N, C-alpha and C positions, 0 to 999 in steps of 0.2 A: 504493500500500500504506500501512498504518498508519504514521504518523510519517515518511512518505516513504521507508521502507525497502522494498527490492525483495523481501524474504523475511519471512514470518511463521511462526514455529514455534509450533504450538498443542499444549501439553502441560499436564496438570494438575500441581499442586504435589505433588512427591514428595520426602520428606526422605531425604538420604544415598543417592541411587540408585546402582545399578551400571548403567552405560550401555554397551550393546554395539551396535556399528555393523557392518553387513554389506552395503554397497552393491556393485553389480556391478563385477567386475574380472577379472583373469587367472583362467581356469578357472572363473569364477563361484563361487569358493570361499567368499568372504564371503557372497554372496547365498544360496547353498545352506545354509550354516551358520546364518545368521540366520533364514531361513524355517523351518528344521528346529527350532530352539530355540523359536520362537513356537508351532509346532504341537505339539511334544512336551511343552512345559510348560503347554499349555492357556491360552495368553495371549489377551487380548482387545485389540482396537485401542483405544488411548487417546488418540491424537493424530495430527497430520499436518502437512505443510509446505504453506503457501500462497504462490504467487508467480505473477505474470502471465507469467513466463518458463518456467513448467512447461507442457508440451504440454496442450491442453484435452482431457482424456480421463478415463474411469473404468475402473478395473480391476474386473472382475466376479469375485467369489469366493463360491462357494456361493450363487449367485443374488442376491448383494447388491453394490451399487456401493461401491467403495473408492478412495481417492486413491492415485496412483502412488507418492508418498513418504509413508510413514506410520510410526507407532510402535505397538509392542505392549507391554503391560505386565502384570506380575503381582507382587504384593507391592512390593518396591523395585527390581525389575529392569525395565529399559527396553531394548527391542530396536528398532533403526532399520532399516527395510527400504526399498529402492527397486526398482521394477519397470521403470525406464527409465534410459537413460544420462543423467547429469546434467552439463550444460555446466560447464566449469571456473570461469567467473565466478560461476555459481550455487552451486557447491560452496563457494567461499570465503565467500559470504554466509551459507549455511546453517551452516557450521562456526562462524562467529563468533557467530551467534544461539544455537547449541547450547551453546557454551562459556559464554555469558552465563547461560543457564539452569542449566547444571551447576555453575557457580561459586556462584550464588545458592542452589542446592539442596544445596551442600556434598557433592558427589558423592564416593562412596567410591573408585570406579574407573571409568575410561573405557577400553574395550577395542575396538579395531578388528580385524576379521577379514578376511583376504584371501589371495591366492595369490601365489606367486613362480614364474615360469616358468623351468624349467631345461632344457627341450628334450630330455629323455631320461627313461627309466624306470629306477628303482632298486628293489631288493628292499625297502628300507626308505626311505620318503620322510620327510625331516626337516621340522621346523617352525622357521622363523627368526623372530626377534623383536627388538624394541627398546623401551625405556621412556623416559619423559621425564626420568627421574632415574637417577643411578648406582645407587642402592639397588634400583630397579625392574629394572635390567639384571641385577643380582646375583640377584634373585628369579627371573627368567626362566632364567638359567643353572642355578640350583639345580633347576629343573624339567626340565632336559635340552633347553632351547630353544637353538638356535644363535644367537649374538648377531650382529646385523647391524652391522658396523663401518663399512662404506662403501657408498655407493649412493644410490638415491632411492626414495621411496615416493610414488606418484602418487595423485591423486584425493582422495576424502573422508578416507581413512585418513591420508594424509600431512598434509593441511591440518588435520585435527582434532588430530593429534599436535602440530603446531607451535603452534596457537592455544591448546591446553590447557596445553602446557608453559610458555607465557608467563605463565599464571596459576598455575603450580606445582601443577597438578592431577595426580593419580596416573594416568598415561595409558600404555597399551601398544598396540603393533601386533603381531599374530601373523600370520605368512605361511606357509601350507602349501605345500611344494614340489609342483609340478604340471607335467606336460608342457606344458600351456598352450594346447592346440588344441581342447579340448572341456570340457564341464562335468565337474567332478571331485569327486564325493561322498566319495571316499576321502580326498582332501586336506582336505575340509571336516570329516570325522570326526577327522582328526589335530589340527586347530586346536581343535575342540570339546573334545577330551581335555585339552589344555593349559588351555583356558578353565575347565574343571571344577576343576582344581587351583588356579587363581587365585581363583575365586569361591565354590567350594563348591556350585555348581549340580549337582544330581543328575539326570542324564539318560543313558540308554544310547545309544551311537552305532551299535548293531547295525543299525537300519534304514538308516542311511547306507551301511554296509558292504555290506549286501545290494543296495542300489541300485547301488553301485560294481561289484559282481560282475556284475550284469545288463548294465551298460554295457560292461564289459570283455569279457563273453561275446559281445556284439554286435560289438565291434571285432575279436575273434578270428575270428568267422565271416566278417566282411567281408574280413579279411586272407587267410583261406583261399580265399575265392571269387576274390579278385584274383590270388592266386598260381596257382590252377588255370587261370584265364583266360590268365595270362601264359605258363604252360607249354604250354597248348593252342595259343596263337598262335605260340610258338617252334617247336613241332613242325610246324605247317602251313608256316611259313616254310622250315624245313629240308627238308621234303618236296619243295618246289618246286625246290630246287637240288641235290637228290641224284639 
């Protein structure tokens, strides 16, 4: 790679960008949210990540080849999307290169979107978050975000938070509560709502909520079918011994 580096981040010069990261993770919350933003805001692909350690592949979208790790942009907003699992060593290199770019560009805000698995369903699923500075944490609390006091944040979100905090960049991580065993558009909608307040981005999350309702209806039907099969099997078992 160029200058012996294992990763090359290809992005145009954008002054004072708002950078939003949504790599795959728990419940695919960040991945769903980032792709939703790129689509709903009418963004165009403006950059990508190059590395010999990325699987040799193209992602075909609307009949056109795309790199698996890419950036979408509109005005001063950049959204980072990944369609593959990124190995930890590669995550570290990408995060460092991104922070170099964002520091040089005098980034306004860096916001990572993801999920936090809680293993249960609640009537109201919360959004947890943490900022790189105390004043950012207060900002999150004012928006109704639950502040993460202890724990760990894995993957690109965690590494980007640490690398950016060392450069004193305004960085946040937003984590939507999710059961964690399936794609969760509702959790994605929850983090996008907080993102809107942080950035002023104007987008309706109604499409995500409709998608969530569709998934939840499918799960409900599956549960009913499994319960009916269980009751049928139980009756057959009981009839044998009566």
